[in-house]
All heavy atoms as an XYZ file, in Angstrom:
815
protein
N      32.089    -16.238    -16.787
C      32.095    -14.799    -16.931
C      33.510    -14.310    -16.641
O      34.068    -14.593    -15.583
C      31.091    -14.172    -15.967
C      31.058    -12.668    -16.036
S      29.938    -11.865    -14.867
C      28.361    -12.319    -15.472
N      34.065    -13.558    -17.556
C      35.416    -13.052    -17.361
C      35.375    -11.836    -16.439
O      34.329    -11.263    -16.156
C      36.042    -12.684    -18.706
O      35.378    -11.555    -19.237
N      36.561    -11.425    -16.005
C      36.657    -10.295    -15.083
C      36.244     -8.992    -15.758
O      35.635     -8.122    -15.125
C      38.076    -10.204    -14.470
C      38.124     -9.190    -13.323
C      39.091     -9.819    -15.511
C      37.451     -9.676    -12.096
N      36.507     -8.855    -17.040
C      36.108     -7.620    -17.726
C      34.592     -7.545    -17.882
O      34.005     -6.475    -17.696
C      36.779     -7.525    -19.109
O      36.480     -8.698    -19.860
C      38.281     -7.365    -18.977
N      33.961     -8.674    -18.187
C      32.500     -8.678    -18.266
C      31.884     -8.356    -16.911
O      30.906     -7.621    -16.810
C      31.995    -10.035    -18.759
C      32.315    -10.318    -20.197
C      31.929    -11.741    -20.576
O      31.777    -12.591    -19.665
O      31.789    -11.991    -21.783
N      32.469     -8.924    -15.861
C      31.983     -8.656    -14.520
C      32.130     -7.176    -14.170
O      31.212     -6.566    -13.621
C      32.725     -9.523    -13.496
C      32.360     -9.209    -12.086
C      31.153     -9.647    -11.558
C      33.208     -8.467    -11.283
C      30.804     -9.349    -10.256
C      32.870     -8.167     -9.991
C      31.661     -8.607     -9.466
N      33.271     -6.598    -14.468
C      33.494     -5.184    -14.158
C      32.561     -4.273    -14.947
O      32.045     -3.288    -14.407
C      34.954     -4.809    -14.417
C      35.954     -5.333    -13.387
C      37.374     -4.970    -13.802
C      35.650     -4.807    -12.008
N      32.323     -4.589    -16.214
C      31.394     -3.793    -17.016
C      29.991     -3.881    -16.427
O      29.297     -2.871    -16.269
C      31.411     -4.252    -18.492
C      30.246     -3.659    -19.263
C      32.731     -3.891    -19.148
N      29.570     -5.080    -16.088
C      28.253     -5.261    -15.488
C      28.148     -4.535    -14.150
O      27.156     -3.856    -13.857
C      27.969     -6.754    -15.310
C      26.597     -7.132    -14.802
C      25.533     -6.709    -15.812
C      26.519     -8.618    -14.548
N      29.180     -4.651    -13.328
C      29.179     -3.998    -12.026
C      29.169     -2.482    -12.172
O      28.418     -1.791    -11.473
C      30.397     -4.449    -11.221
C      30.371     -3.955     -9.812
C      29.711     -4.511     -8.769
C      31.029     -2.794     -9.311
N      29.915     -3.762     -7.647
C      30.713     -2.706     -7.948
C      31.854     -1.819     -9.883
C      31.200     -1.681     -7.140
C      32.327     -0.813     -9.070
C      32.002     -0.740     -7.728
N      29.975     -1.948    -13.075
C      30.012     -0.491    -13.264
C      28.697      0.036    -13.824
O      28.239      1.112    -13.420
C      31.182     -0.107    -14.176
C      32.560     -0.198    -13.533
C      33.644      0.039    -14.573
C      32.690      0.794    -12.396
N      28.080     -0.690    -14.744
C      26.777     -0.265    -15.264
C      25.723     -0.276    -14.161
O      24.916      0.647    -14.042
C      26.350     -1.164    -16.424
S      27.299     -0.913    -17.927
N      25.728     -1.320    -13.347
C      24.771     -1.391    -12.236
C      25.017     -0.273    -11.239
O      24.078      0.387    -10.772
C      24.884     -2.737    -11.524
O      24.600     -3.777    -12.398
N      26.264     -0.042    -10.892
C      26.608      1.023     -9.955
C      26.213      2.385    -10.510
O      25.656      3.216     -9.796
C      28.107      0.992     -9.647
C      28.533      2.042     -8.682
C      28.223      1.929     -7.333
C      29.245      3.153     -9.117
C      28.615      2.914     -6.438
C      29.629      4.129     -8.235
C      29.321      4.017     -6.897
N      26.470      2.609    -11.792
C      26.097      3.878    -12.410
C      24.590      4.095    -12.420
O      24.101      5.197    -12.156
N      23.833      3.051    -12.707
C      22.379      3.168    -12.730
C      21.829      3.438    -11.331
O      20.957      4.296    -11.145
C      21.759      1.894    -13.302
C      20.275      1.972    -13.432
C      19.697      2.758    -14.411
C      19.458      1.278    -12.561
C      18.316      2.842    -14.532
C      18.083      1.358    -12.661
C      17.510      2.142    -13.652
N      22.330      2.719    -10.339
C      21.887      2.949     -8.958
C      22.246      4.354     -8.517
O      21.437      5.054     -7.891
C      22.493      1.886     -8.024
C      21.879      0.530     -8.323
C      22.291      2.258     -6.566
C      22.565     -0.624     -7.623
N      23.450      4.806     -8.839
C      23.866      6.162     -8.473
C      22.990      7.204     -9.163
O      22.557      8.179     -8.531
C      25.336      6.367     -8.845
C      25.965      7.679     -8.413
C      26.020      7.744     -6.890
C      27.351      7.808     -8.987
N      22.678      6.976    -10.431
C      21.815      7.916    -11.146
C      20.427      7.978    -10.511
O      19.857      9.051    -10.341
C      21.697      7.509    -12.622
C      20.714      8.337    -13.384
C      21.021      9.628    -13.778
C      19.454      7.835    -13.684
C      20.108     10.400    -14.459
C      18.526      8.593    -14.374
C      18.858      9.886    -14.759
N      19.870      6.819    -10.161
C      18.522      6.791     -9.567
C      18.479      7.458     -8.205
O      17.434      7.954     -7.786
C      18.030      5.349     -9.456
S      17.609      4.628    -11.043
N      19.593      7.499     -7.512
C      19.610      8.143     -6.205
C      19.974      9.623     -6.286
O      19.534     10.404     -5.442
C      20.590      7.424     -5.278
C      20.087      6.066     -4.897
C      21.044      5.394     -3.955
N      20.525      4.082     -3.611
C      20.239      3.699     -2.386
N      20.422      4.535     -1.398
N      19.780      2.508     -2.153
N      20.767      9.994     -7.260
C      21.227     11.383     -7.347
C      20.291     12.239     -8.194
O      20.088     13.427     -7.888
C      22.671     11.430     -7.907
C      23.119     12.831     -8.172
C      23.618     10.748     -6.931
N      19.697     11.683     -9.222
C      18.858     12.468    -10.137
C      17.698     13.161     -9.422
O      17.474     14.359     -9.659
C      18.353     11.593    -11.273
N      16.939     12.492     -8.550
C      15.853     13.213     -7.872
C      16.347     14.358     -6.994
O      15.696     15.405     -6.907
C      15.171     12.135     -7.024
C      15.529     10.851     -7.660
C      16.872     11.054     -8.257
N      17.502     14.181     -6.376
C      18.045     15.248     -5.535
C      18.420     16.451     -6.384
O      18.141     17.598     -6.027
C      19.268     14.728     -4.742
C      19.944     15.854     -3.979
C      18.854     13.620     -3.799
N      19.032     16.201     -7.533
C      19.431     17.299     -8.415
C      18.210     17.990     -9.015
O      18.138     19.217     -9.067
C      20.369     16.764     -9.528
C      20.646     17.829    -10.569
C      21.666     16.269     -8.919
N      17.231     17.213     -9.445
C      16.050     17.787    -10.081
C      15.215     18.584     -9.082
O      14.677     19.651     -9.408
C      15.209     16.666    -10.741
C      13.869     17.185    -11.196
C      15.967     16.071    -11.910
N      15.102     18.094     -7.859
C      14.231     18.740     -6.878
C      14.948     19.735     -5.966
O      14.337     20.255     -5.041
C      13.550     17.669     -6.017
C      12.612     16.742     -6.764
C      12.106     15.657     -5.846
C      11.456     17.528     -7.361
N      16.214     20.013     -6.233
C      16.959     20.934     -5.389
C      16.346     22.331     -5.469
O      16.097     22.864     -6.543
C      18.417     21.001     -5.826
C      19.254     21.853     -4.900
C      20.681     21.999     -5.322
N      21.141     20.846     -6.098
C      22.184     20.877     -6.888
N      22.863     21.970     -7.026
N      22.529     19.812     -7.560
N      16.065     22.909     -4.316
C      15.518     24.257     -4.260
C      14.019     24.352     -4.454
O      13.455     25.429     -4.376
N      13.370     23.251     -4.720
C      11.918     23.258     -4.915
C      11.245     22.666     -3.680
O      11.762     21.762     -3.035
C      11.515     22.410     -6.115
C      12.023     22.939     -7.410
C      11.542     22.080     -8.533
N      12.108     22.522     -9.800
C      11.947     21.910    -10.928
N      11.234     20.806    -10.977
N      12.488     22.374    -12.022
N      10.072     23.165     -3.386
C       9.310     22.570     -2.303
C       8.223     21.678     -2.914
O       7.659     21.998     -3.955
C       8.686     23.643     -1.428
O       7.806     24.438     -2.196
N       7.978     20.599     -2.269
C       6.974     19.659     -2.745
C       5.617     20.029     -2.152
O       5.521     20.591     -1.066
C       7.336     18.235     -2.330
C       8.637     17.694     -2.893
C       8.947     16.340     -2.279
C       8.545     17.568     -4.395
N       4.574     19.678     -2.859
C       3.240     19.964     -2.359
C       2.955     19.080     -1.146
O       3.536     18.007     -0.997
C       2.196     19.708     -3.446
O       2.084     18.329     -3.683
N       2.072     19.520     -0.275
C       1.762     18.715      0.909
C       1.217     17.325      0.570
O       1.476     16.359      1.288
C       0.714     19.534      1.651
C       0.897     20.926      1.169
C       1.423     20.817     -0.228
N       0.484     17.209     -0.531
C      -0.037     15.893     -0.916
C       1.085     14.945     -1.301
O       1.033     13.759     -0.981
C      -1.019     16.041     -2.075
C      -2.305     16.741     -1.657
C      -3.262     16.853     -2.789
N      -3.727     15.510     -3.146
C      -4.531     15.263     -4.143
N      -4.948     16.252     -4.913
N      -4.926     14.048     -4.401
N       2.116     15.446     -1.973
C       3.255     14.606     -2.352
C       4.035     14.197     -1.108
O       4.453     13.039     -0.970
C       4.157     15.332     -3.374
C       5.434     14.559     -3.623
C       3.408     15.573     -4.671
N       4.223     15.134     -0.191
C       4.939     14.826      1.047
C       4.168     13.769      1.846
O       4.764     12.830      2.390
C       5.158     16.111      1.878
C       5.717     15.789      3.242
C       6.084     17.060      1.139
N       2.846     13.902      1.908
C       2.032     12.902      2.596
C       2.140     11.543      1.904
O       2.237     10.506      2.571
C       0.573     13.330      2.649
C       0.333     14.473      3.611
O       1.194     14.698      4.484
O      -0.716     15.134      3.484
N       2.116     11.529      0.583
C       2.220     10.273     -0.155
C       3.592      9.622      0.059
O       3.684      8.400      0.195
C       1.975     10.515     -1.638
N       4.648     10.416      0.087
C       5.981      9.868      0.320
C       6.136      9.327      1.738
O       6.969      8.459      1.993
C       7.047     10.929      0.050
C       7.226     11.328     -1.406
C       8.213     12.481     -1.522
C       7.672     10.153     -2.242
N       5.313      9.827      2.659
C       5.357      9.331      4.024
C       4.846      7.905      4.159
O       5.130      7.233      5.156
N       4.109      7.412      3.177
C       3.596      6.049      3.220
C       4.600      5.011      2.719
O       4.360      3.810      2.863
C       2.316      5.927      2.391
C       1.131      6.603      3.022
C       0.540      7.697      2.424
C       0.612      6.141      4.224
C      -0.550      8.326      2.994
C      -0.470      6.762      4.802
C      -1.047      7.845      4.187
O      -2.122      8.457      4.763
N       5.688      5.432      2.132
C       6.643      4.481      1.558
C       7.326      3.617      2.622
O       7.350      2.393      2.487
C       7.665      5.208      0.662
C       6.955      5.750     -0.567
C       8.802      4.279      0.264
C       7.819      6.598     -1.460
N       7.889      4.180      3.700
C       8.541      3.292      4.691
C       7.600      2.290      5.350
O       7.948      1.103      5.441
C       9.138      4.274      5.715
C       9.305      5.545      4.968
C       8.173      5.589      3.988
N       6.393      2.678      5.796
C       5.511      1.653      6.370
C       5.098      0.586      5.358
O       4.976     -0.592      5.704
C       4.293      2.425      6.858
C       4.704      3.833      6.948
C       5.812      4.013      5.981
N       4.900      0.979      4.111
C       4.515     -0.001      3.093
C       5.656     -0.982      2.819
O       5.420     -2.185      2.667
C       4.110      0.713      1.807
N       6.878     -0.484      2.764
C       8.024     -1.370      2.540
C       8.205     -2.317      3.724
O       8.461     -3.511      3.545
C       9.290     -0.548      2.315
N       8.054     -1.812      4.936
C       8.179     -2.658      6.119
C       7.080     -3.710      6.152
O       7.332     -4.873      6.464
C       8.145     -1.798      7.387
C       8.321     -2.596      8.639
C       9.558     -3.140      8.955
C       7.263     -2.811      9.490
C       9.725     -3.882     10.095
C       7.415     -3.553     10.635
C       8.660     -4.090     10.948
N       5.866     -3.316      5.830
C       4.758     -4.276      5.815
C       4.993     -5.361      4.773
O       4.686     -6.538      5.009
C       3.445     -3.553      5.548
N       5.541     -4.992      3.636
C       5.827     -5.989      2.603
C       6.893     -6.979      3.074
O       6.772     -8.188      2.829
C       6.282     -5.299      1.318
N       7.916     -6.486      3.750
C       8.956     -7.387      4.251
C       8.424     -8.321      5.332
O       8.722     -9.518      5.345
C      10.131     -6.573      4.801
C      10.956     -5.822      3.776
C      11.940     -4.899      4.465
C      11.685     -6.803      2.878
N       7.633     -7.786      6.246
C       7.093     -8.607      7.332
C       6.111     -9.637      6.789
O       6.139    -10.807      7.170
C       6.439     -7.709      8.405
C       5.642     -8.523      9.389
C       7.506     -6.907      9.126
N       5.252     -9.222      5.888
C       4.275    -10.140      5.318
C       4.958    -11.253      4.533
O       4.528    -12.406      4.580
C       3.292     -9.377      4.415
O       2.688     -8.342      5.183
C       2.224    -10.287      3.865
N       6.026    -10.923      3.854
C       6.776    -11.926      3.105
C       7.353    -12.980      4.041
O       7.420    -14.157      3.693
C       7.889    -11.259      2.298
C       8.557    -12.210      1.351
O       7.934    -13.132      0.856
N       9.827    -11.992      1.101
N       7.790    -12.573      5.242
C       8.332    -13.540      6.192
C       7.235    -14.309      6.930
O       7.428    -15.451      7.318
C       9.230    -12.842      7.212
C      10.559    -12.433      6.614
O      10.943    -13.032      5.599
O      11.208    -11.529      7.160
N       6.093    -13.679      7.155
C       5.021    -14.344      7.900
C       4.265    -15.363      7.062
O       3.969    -16.461      7.524
C       4.022    -13.312      8.429
C       4.409    -12.577      9.689
C       3.329    -11.584     10.045
C       4.648    -13.533     10.820
N       3.911    -14.982      5.868
C       3.069    -15.828      5.031
C       3.894    -16.422      3.892
O       4.386    -15.704      3.041
C       1.912    -15.015      4.457
C       1.055    -14.264      5.481
C       0.053    -13.385      4.774
C       0.378    -15.229      6.422
N       4.028    -17.725      3.920
C       4.743    -18.408      2.847
C       3.871    -19.561      2.343
O       2.981    -20.034      3.058
C       6.089    -18.926      3.347
O       5.899    -19.909      4.335
N       4.105    -20.026      1.145
C       3.265    -21.096      0.598
C       3.319    -22.391      1.406
O       2.357    -23.138      1.451
C       3.830    -21.320     -0.805
C       4.550    -20.080     -1.141
C       5.041    -19.514      0.149
N       4.426    -22.655      2.064
C       4.543    -23.909      2.816
C       4.566    -23.664      4.324
O       5.222    -24.390      5.058
C       5.781    -24.680      2.373
C       7.041    -23.866      2.540
O       6.998    -22.710      2.928
N       8.165    -24.474      2.241
N       3.836    -22.662      4.790
C       3.879    -22.345      6.223
C       3.191    -23.415      7.071
O       3.490    -23.554      8.243
C       3.293    -20.956      6.495
C       1.814    -20.816      6.242
S       1.215    -19.134      6.396
C       1.243    -18.885      8.139
N       2.280    -24.175      6.492
C       1.596    -25.225      7.241
C       2.143    -26.620      6.908
O       1.485    -27.622      7.175
C       0.095    -25.179      6.971
C      -0.545    -23.922      7.476
C      -1.070    -22.994      6.595
C      -0.620    -23.664      8.826
C      -1.666    -21.836      7.051
C      -1.206    -22.505      9.305
C      -1.741    -21.588      8.413
N       3.345    -26.675      6.354
C       3.931    -27.965      5.990
C       4.247    -28.807      7.225
O       4.165    -30.032      7.180
C       5.195    -27.763      5.165
N       4.602    -28.166      8.329
C       4.931    -28.890      9.553
C       3.742    -29.033     10.490
O       3.894    -29.505     11.607
C       6.077    -28.201     10.291
C       7.362    -28.239      9.510
O       7.582    -29.171      8.741
N       8.199    -27.245      9.690
N       2.589    -28.573     10.082
C       1.399    -28.659     10.917
C       0.750    -27.298     11.079
O       1.302    -26.268     10.691
N      -0.431    -27.305     11.692
C      -1.183    -26.055     11.867
C      -0.516    -25.156     12.898
O      -0.367    -23.951     12.679
C      -2.638    -26.376     12.306
C      -3.334    -27.173     11.253
C      -3.388    -25.119     12.670
C      -4.159    -26.418     10.289
N      -0.146    -25.719     14.042
C       0.376    -24.889     15.123
C       1.689    -24.191     14.755
O       1.824    -22.982     14.997
C       0.533    -25.723     16.395
C       0.985    -24.895     17.547
C       2.178    -24.959     18.174
C       0.253    -23.850     18.199
N       2.232    -24.027     19.167
C       1.061    -23.332     19.200
C      -1.005    -23.298     18.000
C       0.661    -22.293     20.021
C      -1.396    -22.264     18.833
C      -0.573    -21.777     19.822
N       2.697    -24.879     14.196
C       3.915    -24.154     13.810
C       3.666    -23.073     12.759
O       4.378    -22.072     12.704
C       4.830    -25.242     13.252
C       4.351    -26.501     13.851
C       2.879    -26.325     14.023
N       2.647    -23.248     11.938
C       2.328    -22.228     10.943
C       1.608    -21.030     11.529
O       1.738    -19.909     11.034
N       0.822    -21.268     12.592
C       0.056    -20.176     13.194
C       0.835    -19.385     14.243
O       0.444    -18.265     14.571
C      -1.221    -20.719     13.839
C      -2.344    -21.085     12.890
C      -3.530    -21.621     13.668
C      -2.757    -19.894     12.056
N       1.916    -19.945     14.789
C       2.662    -19.251     15.846
C       3.151    -17.863     15.425
O       2.948    -16.897     16.157
C       3.835    -20.105     16.323
C       3.422    -21.205     17.253
S       4.790    -22.039     18.081
C       6.034    -22.193     16.841
N       3.790    -17.707     14.263
C       4.211    -16.350     13.880
C       3.034    -15.398     13.681
O       3.134    -14.211     14.001
C       4.981    -16.550     12.572
C       5.319    -17.979     12.521
C       4.294    -18.694     13.306
N       1.921    -15.909     13.184
C       0.752    -15.050     12.972
C       0.164    -14.583     14.300
O      -0.220    -13.420     14.450
C      -0.299    -15.783     12.149
S       0.243    -16.173     10.490
N       0.098    -15.470     15.279
C      -0.416    -15.098     16.590
C       0.533    -14.117     17.266
O       0.097    -13.126     17.870
C      -0.644    -16.355     17.455
C      -1.745    -17.215     16.841
C      -0.995    -15.983     18.882
C      -1.885    -18.582     17.469
N       1.843    -14.372     17.178
C       2.819    -13.451     17.774
C       2.752    -12.078     17.103
O       2.859    -11.052     17.779
C       4.229    -14.030     17.661
N       2.545    -12.041     15.807
C       2.422    -10.741     15.137
C       1.127    -10.042     15.536
O       1.070     -8.815     15.613
C       2.503    -10.897     13.622
O       1.400    -11.634     13.150
N       0.071    -10.811     15.813
C      -1.156    -10.212     16.323
C      -0.936     -9.564     17.682
O      -1.468     -8.480     17.957
N      -0.135    -10.224     18.530
C       0.205     -9.628     19.828
C       0.968     -8.327     19.626
O       0.712     -7.326     20.296
C       1.026    -10.633     20.674
C       1.597     -9.972     21.913
C       0.175    -11.824     21.052
N       1.893     -8.326     18.675
C       2.669     -7.117     18.397
C       1.765     -5.988     17.910
O       1.920     -4.837     18.321
C       3.795     -7.404     17.379
C       4.456     -6.131     16.910
C       4.819     -8.341     17.980
N       0.814     -6.296     17.054
C      -0.109     -5.272     16.559
C      -0.931     -4.701     17.707
O      -1.123     -3.474     17.804
C      -1.013     -5.851     15.446
C      -2.163     -4.927     15.137
C      -0.198     -6.129     14.200
N      -1.421     -5.552     18.597
C      -2.190     -5.064     19.747
C      -1.346     -4.196     20.666
O      -1.800     -3.142     21.137
C      -2.779     -6.240     20.519
C      -3.905     -6.990     19.836
C      -4.290     -8.222     20.639
C      -5.100     -6.083     19.633
N      -0.112     -4.613     20.922
C       0.778     -3.823     21.780
C       1.100     -2.493     21.121
O       1.116     -1.441     21.773
C       2.060     -4.623     22.102
C       3.108     -3.752     22.761
C       1.735     -5.807     22.985
N       1.332     -2.506     19.819
C       1.621     -1.265     19.093
C       0.432     -0.326     19.129
O       0.592      0.879     19.335
C       2.005     -1.585     17.658
S       2.278     -0.136     16.634
N      -0.737     -0.861     18.938
C      -1.943     -0.039     18.941
C      -2.173      0.588     20.313
O      -2.593      1.735     20.411
C      -3.123     -0.900     18.526
C      -4.427     -0.192     18.462
C      -4.717      0.928     17.740
C      -5.619     -0.550     19.140
N      -6.021      1.281     17.927
C      -6.604      0.390     18.791
C      -5.952     -1.575     20.009
C      -7.890      0.331     19.278
C      -7.240     -1.629     20.480
C      -8.188     -0.682     20.124
N      -1.855     -0.165     21.375
C      -2.111      0.306     22.734
C      -1.006      1.241     23.238
O      -1.299      2.269     23.844
C      -2.245     -0.907     23.654
C      -2.851     -0.628     24.959
C      -4.310     -0.349     24.791
C      -4.964     -0.329     26.167
N      -6.258      0.293     26.117
N       0.280      0.897     23.001
C       1.376      1.642     23.625
C       2.123      2.581     22.680
O       2.755      3.524     23.148
C       2.408      0.674     24.226
O       3.022     -0.067     23.181
C       1.775     -0.247     25.238
N       2.125      2.291     21.387
C       2.903      3.052     20.395
C       4.405      3.063     20.730
O       5.112      4.025     20.437
C       2.423      4.493     20.277
C       0.974      4.644     19.971
C       0.743      4.585     18.501
N      -0.652      4.926     18.230
C      -1.301      4.462     17.223
N      -0.705      3.688     16.375
N      -2.550      4.776     17.031
N       4.891      1.993     21.338
C       6.292      1.905     21.741
C       6.971      0.778     20.972
O       6.546     -0.380     21.052
C       6.390      1.639     23.242
O       7.715      1.314     23.595
N       8.035      1.103     20.271
C       8.786      0.106     19.515
C       9.461     -0.885     20.457
O       9.536     -2.082     20.158
C       9.833      0.783     18.631
C      10.637     -0.182     17.815
S       9.678     -0.954     16.540
C       9.929      0.184     15.231
N       9.917     -0.411     21.598
C      10.572     -1.290     22.567
C       9.617     -2.364     23.062
O       9.943     -3.559     23.053
C      11.105     -0.472     23.747
C      11.710     -1.283     24.884
C      12.990     -1.937     24.424
C      11.940     -0.417     26.094
N       8.413     -1.969     23.459
C       7.445     -2.943     23.960
C       6.979     -3.879     22.851
O       6.712     -5.056     23.102
C       6.261     -2.256     24.628
C       6.625     -1.698     25.965
C       6.666     -0.388     26.316
C       7.036     -2.434     27.108
N       7.079     -0.271     27.614
C       7.307     -1.512     28.126
C       7.201     -3.784     27.379
C       7.735     -1.897     29.380
C       7.634     -4.169     28.632
C       7.893     -3.232     29.617
N       6.885     -3.391     21.647
C       6.505     -4.257     20.523
C       7.552     -5.354     20.316
O       7.201     -6.533     20.158
C       6.356     -3.439     19.250
S       4.909     -2.399     19.205
N       8.813     -4.978     20.322
C       9.883     -5.964     20.117
C       9.941     -6.959     21.265
O      10.010     -8.169     21.042
C      11.226     -5.256     19.969
S      11.368     -4.282     18.483
N       9.915     -6.452     22.488
C      10.040     -7.327     23.654
C       8.863     -8.293     23.734
O       9.045     -9.509     23.869
C      10.164     -6.486     24.942
C      10.016     -7.350     26.176
C      11.487     -5.755     24.964
N       7.649     -7.780     23.651
C       6.486     -8.651     23.786
C       6.295     -9.557     22.574
O       5.746    -10.659     22.701
C       5.240     -7.829     24.060
C       5.232     -7.193     25.459
C       4.023     -6.307     25.637
C       5.274     -8.250     26.530
N       6.748     -9.137     21.411
C       6.693    -10.014     20.244
C       7.607    -11.224     20.416
O       7.199    -12.354     20.132
N       8.816    -10.993     20.887
C       9.750    -12.093     21.106
C       9.257    -12.993     22.231
O       9.276    -14.227     22.127
C      11.170    -11.551     21.395
C      12.089    -12.653     21.887
C      11.739    -10.892     20.159
N       8.788    -12.375     23.318
C       8.304    -13.162     24.455
C       7.092    -14.001     24.047
O       7.001    -15.187     24.403
C       7.982    -12.235     25.654
C       7.182    -12.957     26.713
C       9.252    -11.659     26.238
N       6.168    -13.406     23.304
C       5.000    -14.168     22.894
C       5.371    -15.302     21.951
O       4.814    -16.409     22.050
C       3.951    -13.254     22.245
O       4.442    -12.736     21.037
N       6.326    -15.107     21.073
C       6.740    -16.189     20.181
C       7.412    -17.307     20.958
O       7.176    -18.500     20.691
C       7.694    -15.651     19.104
C       7.986    -16.664     18.035
C       7.064    -16.909     17.028
C       9.163    -17.398     18.037
C       7.318    -17.847     16.041
C       9.411    -18.338     17.065
C       8.492    -18.563     16.073
O       8.736    -19.498     15.119
N       8.228    -16.953     21.941
C       8.888    -17.983     22.762
C       7.858    -18.769     23.567
O       7.900    -19.991     23.641
C       9.950    -17.338     23.679
C      10.433    -18.315     24.741
C      11.130    -16.842     22.869
N       6.910    -18.045     24.159
C       5.865    -18.723     24.937
C       5.003    -19.623     24.050
O       4.630    -20.730     24.453
C       5.007    -17.723     25.687
C       5.678    -16.990     26.852
C       4.738    -15.952     27.442
C       6.140    -17.976     27.902
N       4.691    -19.156     22.848
C       3.905    -19.986     21.930
C       4.675    -21.218     21.476
O       4.095    -22.274     21.247
C       3.457    -19.165     20.724
C       2.375    -18.140     20.987
C       2.201    -17.234     19.785
C       1.068    -18.811     21.339
N       5.980    -21.085     21.330
C       6.780    -22.244     20.910
C       6.922    -23.269     22.032
O       7.179    -24.442     21.767
C       8.144    -21.811     20.413
O       8.908    -21.261     21.485
N       6.741    -22.831     23.287
C       6.804    -23.778     24.404
C       5.517    -24.565     24.569
O       5.501    -25.607     25.223
C       7.108    -23.031     25.703
C       8.511    -22.417     25.794
C       8.668    -21.611     27.065
C       9.579    -23.497     25.702
N       4.433    -24.075     24.007
C       3.131    -24.753     24.135
C       3.095    -25.958     23.228
O       3.479    -25.974     22.127
C       1.975    -23.790     23.814
C       1.925    -22.698     24.864
C       0.672    -24.538     23.737
C       0.859    -21.648     24.596
């Protein structure tokens, strides 16, 4: 790939990304969204986070090294879910998730 082809590809990609980010702001400027749309948009960050976490937790070869190494992340994430449900604290979720994974890896 020559430098000119690379620059054309990069500029087209940059222009498309910029358009996708700027167009909604320009179109929706000065308008208020309905409460249902605002509620629906509120589900996007948790859904994206859940997709990223699930992608890291569940893989096709998670049990390649045995049952226990494959189940450790799932058990640690279960601890995190319980802590989140009980405390609603991001700090405690992170701390206890790491501690539970370390303790499970020592077993």
